[in-house]
N, C-alpha and C positions, 0 to 999 in steps of 0.2 A: 321543032320548039322541044323545049326540055320540060317536064312536067316536075311538079315538087318532087316526088319519091324518087326521081333520078338525080336530082340536086342533093338530097339529104343522103343518099347511098354515095354520091361521089364526096360529098364534104367530110363524111365520116371516114372514109378510106384514106384521105389525105391527113386527116389528123392523127390516125393512128401512124402512118408512116412518119410523121412528123415527131410523134412521141418518141419513136424508136431511135430516130436521130439523136435526140436531145439526151436520153439513155446512154447512147454511146459517147457523145461529147462529155457527159459527166462523169462516166466511167475513166476516160481520158485524162480529165481534169484532175481527178483523184489519184490517179497512177502518176502523174507527173508530181503533184503536191506530196506524194507519200516519197517519191525519188529525192525530191529536193529537202525534205525533211530528215531522211536517212544521210544524205550528204551533208547537210548542215550539221548533224548531230556528230559526223565524223570528224568534219572540222573543228568543231567547238571541243571535242575531246581532246583532239591534238593541240590545240591553243591553252588548254588547261594543263596538259601534262608538259609542255613547253615552259609555263609559267612557274610550275610547279619545280622543274629542273633548274630554271634560272634562281629562284628563291633559295632552293637548298645549296647551290654552289656557292652563291654570294655568302649565306649563312655561315658556312662552313669556312670558307677561305677567310672569311673576316675573324671568325672565332679562333682560327688557326694563327692569325697573326698576332693575337695575344695570348693564346694559352692552347697547347695542341691538346691537352687533357679535355678542354671544354669541347674541342673539334672534334674529338674521338667520341665524345658523348653525344653530340649533336648529330654526328654520322649515324651512329646507332639507333637514335631515334628516328632519323629517316628512313633507315633500313626497316624497320617495324612498319613502316607506312608504305612500303613498296617502293623506294626511291634509293636507287643504288647512286653512292657518293665515293668517288674514287679521288685519292690526292697522289699527286707526283713529285711533290716538293715545290713545283713552279707554278702548276696550276690544279684547279679542282673541276672534276668533270661529274656532273650528275645525269642520270637516266631515270625518266620516270615513264611507267606505262607502255603500251604497245609501240607508240610512235617513238620511243627511244631517242627524245629530245635530249641534246646535252647543252649545258652551259658551263664557261668556263670564268673563274675568277682568281685573279694572281694572288698569291701567297708570299711572294718575295718583296721582301723589303726593300726601299728606295733610301738612298742617303740625300738625295736631291728633293725629292718630291714627299709630300705627306703620304703616310700609310691610308689605304683607302678606309680602314676602319676608324681612323681619326677623322675623316671626313664625314663619315658616317655618323658619327658621334656628335660631332659639334652640329650637325643638320638636326639631329634629333633633339639635343639640346635647344636647339632654336625653336623647334615645334613645342616643346614642352613650356618653355617659358614664354611663349609669344613674343620674342623679339630677333632681330635679325644682329648677329654678331659681325663685326668688321676686325677680323683677325690682323694684327699689325704684322705679324711673321708667322710661316709655317716652317715647322721641320720635320724631319722624319717622323718622329714620335711624339711631337709637342707642338703645342698652338700658345703664341702668346696674343693675349687681349689686353685691351685698356682696361684700367680699374671699373669703368663704368659697366662694360661687358662681363668683365669678372665676377662682378657683383651678382648679374645675373646667371654666369656659369656655376658659381659656387652652388645654388640653390639645387643643382641636379648632377653636378660633377661626381659625386660618389656613386650615384644610381648607375651612372654611366661608365663607369670605370677609368675617370680622370682624377687625378691628384694635382693639388697645386706643387708646381715643382719649384726647385730653388733658383732663386732670381741671381744667378751668378753673372751672366751678361746680359741680364734685362734692364732696359731703362729704367729710370724713375717714372711711376705712375702706369707701369705696365706690369701684369702678372702672367707668368708662363703656367701652362697647365700639361700634364704629361700621362701618358697612359701609365696607369697603375699596375 
């Protein structure tokens, strides 16, 4: 038979042992959590640098499609922010941070397809005026719109670098916008 003093001694010994196991488990959980946080931080930083690179390459390539002087100024601006942007005439490569993420954006003009900068400008105009344009015709450096869409485009065209073009081969009721 056990008396009460033996039970008290046995119970307190088991309690102390369990507390030691809980401490080891807690330390293990904290170590795993710290490693996970460090890993997520590294992955997050790489994602941020990759996004910065993509944005820089796209911005410089689109600027180069319009004016090389603006592209050079933009490249210098990014360089001051530790983002290296290089152009080789056909593509723009940007690198940011220790991950050295790179992005390419074509600066080569196409005769058959609209320039990427023109598509970006029309998309931005749609955002600014809150309307969706239905282009009648895309050219390399121009877009033709109906008069209804043209009236909306005229609100923001100057700010976005579009000029109303000559209507040489434009059908009646249509307006042509060109990169200025």
